[in-house]
N, C-alpha and C positions, 0 to 999 in steps of 0.2 A: 788542677782544676776547684773551680769554685764546687759545694757541695748541692748549690740551690739551681746553676745552670746545666745538669745529668738531665732530671725531668724533660725541661725545653728539649734539650739534642735530641732525649730519644723520641721523644713528642715528634719531633722534624720528622726524624730518622722514620716514624709509621707511614707519618704522610707522602713523605715522598713513596717508600713502597706503595703505600695503597695506590697514586696516582701511577704509578707505575705497571699497579695491576689490574687497574683498569683501563688504560689504555690498550696492556696485552690483550686481556678482553673480548676489547671491542676490534682491534686489528682479529681477534680467531676466529668472533662469529661473520664479520665482512666476508673472509676467505670463507667460511664454512658459505656462507649463504651461495657462493658464489660461484666453487668447486663440486662438479657432479658429484653424488655419495655414494656409495653404493656396495652390499653387503654382501660376501659369495654363499655365506650359509644361516638360513632363517628356518625355522621351524614351527613356523606358521600355522602349516598345514592337521599336526597335531591337533590343535584346538580345531580347526574343522571340524577335526572326529566328533567333537563331543557333541550334546546337542545343545543347539540353541546358542552356539557362537556365534558373533557378526562381528566379521572382520573392518565394515562400515562406520561400526559404532564403540567410541574411543575408555576404554576402559581401565582401571587402575589398578596397577602392580603392584598393590601393600594388599587388596580385598580382593582378585581374581587368580594373583600368579603372576599372569600370562601377561605378555612384552611385545608384542607387535600389534596393530592394528592399524588402516591408513589414516588414521584421525594423528594418531601417535608419530607414523612415520615423516608428518605432512610437521608435525610441532616440534621433533625433533632434528628438521630440516635431511632426511635419509631419501634420498632421489628414487635410488635402486638395490632390489635384496629376490638376491635365488629364494624362493622357498622348495622345501627338499621334499622329496616325495620319499619319505624317512622309511624302513623297512628294518626288524629287527630281522638277524639269524636265525631261521629257524629249518625243521629236516631238509637233506641236501636230497629228497627228494621228489617222486614226478608230483605227487599229491600237495606237497609241498611247496613248491617252483609254486604251481596251478591258482595257488590259494595267495602262495606272493602276490602274479600275475593279478587277478580277482580285484585282491588290495590296492593294489598300485593306480591301474586304473578307477577306482573310486573317487583317489584322491588329485590322478591329474582331471579327473571333472569335477572334484568340489572345488579347486581351486578357481578352473570356465566358471564352475558356477557363479563365486564371488569376483569374480571379475563385471561379466555378465551385470552382475546383479549395480554393479556401483561404479559405470563408464563414465562421470564424472570426478573421480577420483582414482582410479589406479586402473591398466592395461596392462597388453601381457609385452612382455622385449624377448626376440631371437638370436637379437643382432647389435651391436654396438649403435650401428642408426637409429637403432630404435628408442635407444637411451635417453640421446642428449634428444631426441624431437618429444619423446612422453616428458622431460624435465620441463621446456622446456613451454606445455603446454599447463605445465604446475599441478601436474601428476603423478601417481608414485607409477613405477616402472618396475613390474614385476617380470622376473626371470622365471626358472624352471629350471631343479636340479633333481638327477634320483642320490641317495645314502644308502648306498648299498648295490652290487648288484645285484642281488637275489631272487629279486623279480626277472629278472632276464632268464635266468633258471641257465638251462641249454639249448637255447633257442634263439641263432645269430640274428633271424629274424625282424623281436620284437625291440630291439636297438631303435627299429624305422620306425617300426610303432608310437615307439615315444619318441621319437625325433617330431615325429608330425604333430605330438600333442604340445610342444613345447621343448623337449627336452632337450639341453645346452651342454651337463658335464653329470658325470658321474663317477660318486665314489666306490671305485673295484668293489672293497669291503666294508663290513662295521667291525664290531669284537669280533668277527667269530670267521673260519674261514668259510668260501662259498666256491660254485663248481666253478668263479672265474680264476681266482688266487688264495693265497695265504693272508689271516690278519696280522698283524703285529700284532694279536690281545690272545690267540687263539688258546684257552686254557692247555688242550691238548698237541700244541705244537704243529708243525707242517704238514701239510701234506700233498705239497705241490709243488712244494721246493722253491716258488716264488708263483709266477703265470702257470697256468693248466695250457694242458695243449688246446682244452674250446675259450682260455683267458687273451694267447694271443691271437683268437680270430676276434677276440673283441676288441684287442687293442687295435687293430687293425682296417676293421667296420666303424669304432667311434673316427678313426682317424679320416677314411670317404665320405661319412656324413657330416664330420663338420662338428665332433662331440666332445668339446675337452676331458682331457681325462685328470680322474683328480683321485690322487694319489692317498691324500688323507687314509688313515685305520689301517694299511694294506702295510706288509712287513716289506724288512730293510731289506730283502732277495725283489721281494714282486716289484719295488720300488725301482732297483736297477735292471731289472727282467724291460721294463714298461718304459727305462729310458732310450735303450736301448731300442725297444722296438720301436717307440711312433716317432711321427715323420713330423709329428707339429710339437710345441710348446706343450708338454704338462703345467697342471695345477695343484696345490695344496688346498685346497679351502680354507680348511677350518686345520690350521695346523701353530706349534711352537719349537721353538727354537731348546732340543734336548742342551744345548750347554749350560744351556740357565736353570732347566726345569728335567730333571732324571726321568725318561718315562717313554715305553719303545711306541706310545700315540705318538710324540715329538718327533723333530727333524736333528739328527747330527749334521755340524756343521759341514763335511763330505758332503753328504747326501744336499744340503742346499746348495754348496760352492755347485756341486755336479747338473745340481735342478736350472740353476739360472745361468751354466753354460750353456741349457740347451735354450732358453729362450720364455723357463719356465717363473714362476711366481706362486708364494709362499703368503695363506691368507692367516694373519695372526687372528686369533680365537680370541673369547673372554672367560672361557672355562677358568676357574683357579688354580686345581689341581693342575693344569697344566699351563700354567703364571707362575705360580712358587710351590718348591716341594712340601706338602702335605706330611704330616704325621705319620708310623705304620701303621696306627691305629686306622686313622682315617681313609688312610687307600683300602687299607683291608677291607674296612667296613663300603670304601668303594667298587673296588673288584666285586664284589658281592652283590651287587647289583647289579653291576652291567653284565656282569653273565648268567642271571637267577632267568631270563627269559629267553639263553642261545640252546638252538636245537627243540626246542618249543612250539607248542600252536597254541602265541596269546590268546588268553579267552580277554576277554573282557574283569570277569574277575584275576587274575593273576597281572594286567596294566593294571589293573589297581591297587592292587598288592607293593606293588614294586615302585608306582608314585608313592607310594606315604611312607616306605622304606626313603624312599629319597628325601623328602622332604625333611623327617627323622633324624638323616645324617648334614643334613642344612644344617639344621636348627644346632644339634650338638659338636659340629667344629666350624661356628659361624665368622670363630677369633680367625680362621685360618687363613680367610676370606683375601683374594687379591684384590688390587685398586686400578683405576688408571693409568699410574705410574710405571705397575707391574707390564700392564700392555703393552706403553709404551716402550720400553725396556727390551721387551724383543724385536720389538720392530727397528730400537737403534742399533742391535747385536746383529741382526739380519742386512738392514743395513750398513753398516760397519764390513760385514764378510764383502757383500756380493754389490752394493753398491742401491741406489735409491728404486732403481728399472725392475726390482726382484720381492717387491712386497707388498700388500694388502689386507681388506680386513674381511673376517668370517665370522660373526661376533658368537654362531651357539645362540645366538637371545630362544628363547621358546625351549629349547635342548639340552639345557647348562650353562648357557653363559648368561655370564653376570659379574659384576665387580665393583667397590664402592664406589660411587661417583658415577655408575653405567647401569641402573637397572634395570632399563628399558633403551628403551628404541627412538623414548621424544629423548632420552638422554645422552646422545652420540655428539651433541658440541660438545661435549667437555673433551673430547680425545683431538678436537681438535687443536683447542685452549693448552691443551701439554704437548703439542705437536710442534706451536708456534713458541710455547715456554721454551724449548728444546731447540730452537734456532732454525727449527725449518722453513723454507719456505714457501711462497704459495704452487710456486710449479712444484713441490716435491709431496705437499699434501693433496695437491688433487691427479699424481699418479699413486700417491699409496691408496688415499680413497679412494680410487675406477679405476684411473689412465691407465694404468698398468696389466686389470684381471682384461679392460678389452680392448687393447691389444693385442691380449693373450688368444681374448673369443675372436677378431675379426685372423688372423693367423691361423687358429682353427678351422677355420670357416672357408680359407681355399683349397 
C-alpha cells in the first residue's frame, strides 16, 4: 500500500467513528428524554440537615461537594428519586431508639418542608401512578425510603407512622446489627442469626402496609430469612454483584437468582469500592471510617471528623475510582444471570456514590449512553431506569 494513502485511510476511519458516536449519543439522549428515570437511593437529606442548604438552588459539585438538588435533577433528566431517611447505627437501647426516632422524624419534616417550598419543582410521590403523573407535569417526583431500621427501634407501630409520612421502603439494617436483623458488616458478627423474632414481625407488617423490604446491607442469613417470609417481592435498593467485586455488602449470584425468582430487583449503585475491588489499604481505610460511629451517639463533632476522614481517603485513592462502564458491567452481569426484569439504579449520590463520568445527578444521561452503546433497547432501558422498581412497588401495595 502507498504510504501516502495511509493517513487518509485513518482520517476516513476516524470520521466514520465520530459520525457513528454522534448518532449513538443523539439516539441515547432521545431515549433518556422519553423514559421515566428513577433512582432508589439518594442521600440528599444528609445535606438538608446542614445549615443553609437549599434543594431548590443549583449547586456546583466541584465547589460544595453535593450531588443532588432540584435544578440539577432537571438538568440531568432525573425524573424521580427516593430520598433516604438515613440513620447511622447507634446504641441498641431505649434511649438510642428514642433519639433515632426523633432524628428520623426531623428528616421527614425537612424533606416535606423542601417540597412545600418548591411545589412547582418537585412533589412527594408514594405510588407508581404518582411518578408518571408528576413526570408529565415536568416536576421531580420525590419518594422516601429509610436506610436502616434503627428508628423503628422495637416499636412495630412506628412502621405505620413512617408509612403515613411517605416511607415506601426500609433498608432493614446498615453497617451494624440492630433490633431487626444482622448486618453484613458488623465487626462483632451476628447476634440474631439472621432476622430477630421482632424482625419477623417487621417483615409481616411491612408486607401488610405495602412498604418494600430492602435487603441492601443485611447479612446473607437475614437475606434468606426475608425471602422465605415476605409475601411481596424484595428489593436491594443499592447493591452490586459480588462476582465482580467481592464484598459482603454485594450480592452473590445465588442471592441474585433467589431474589429474582421471587420477582425482586437489584438496584446497582455508583460506589467505587462496590464496583471495583479496592486495594487492601484502601479497604481498610474505608472500613475504619464506616465503623467509626457504630454504637455511638453521633455528635456534630464526631460527624465532622468522619466526613473529613472520608474526604481524605477519596483524595488518596482517587486512582482506584470506578467509571460508568463499571456500573454497566454490573448491570450486564445481573441481566445475564436473571434477565432484564430484575435490575435497576440506586446511585447512592450524596452518600458515597460517584464514578468517572457521573459526578452528580446532572450527568446521569451518560449511563443511558453507555447502555445504548452496549446494545440495550429502549424497552430494556425503560425497565432498568424505573419500570422494574415501579412494578415491585405496585406489587408491594397489593
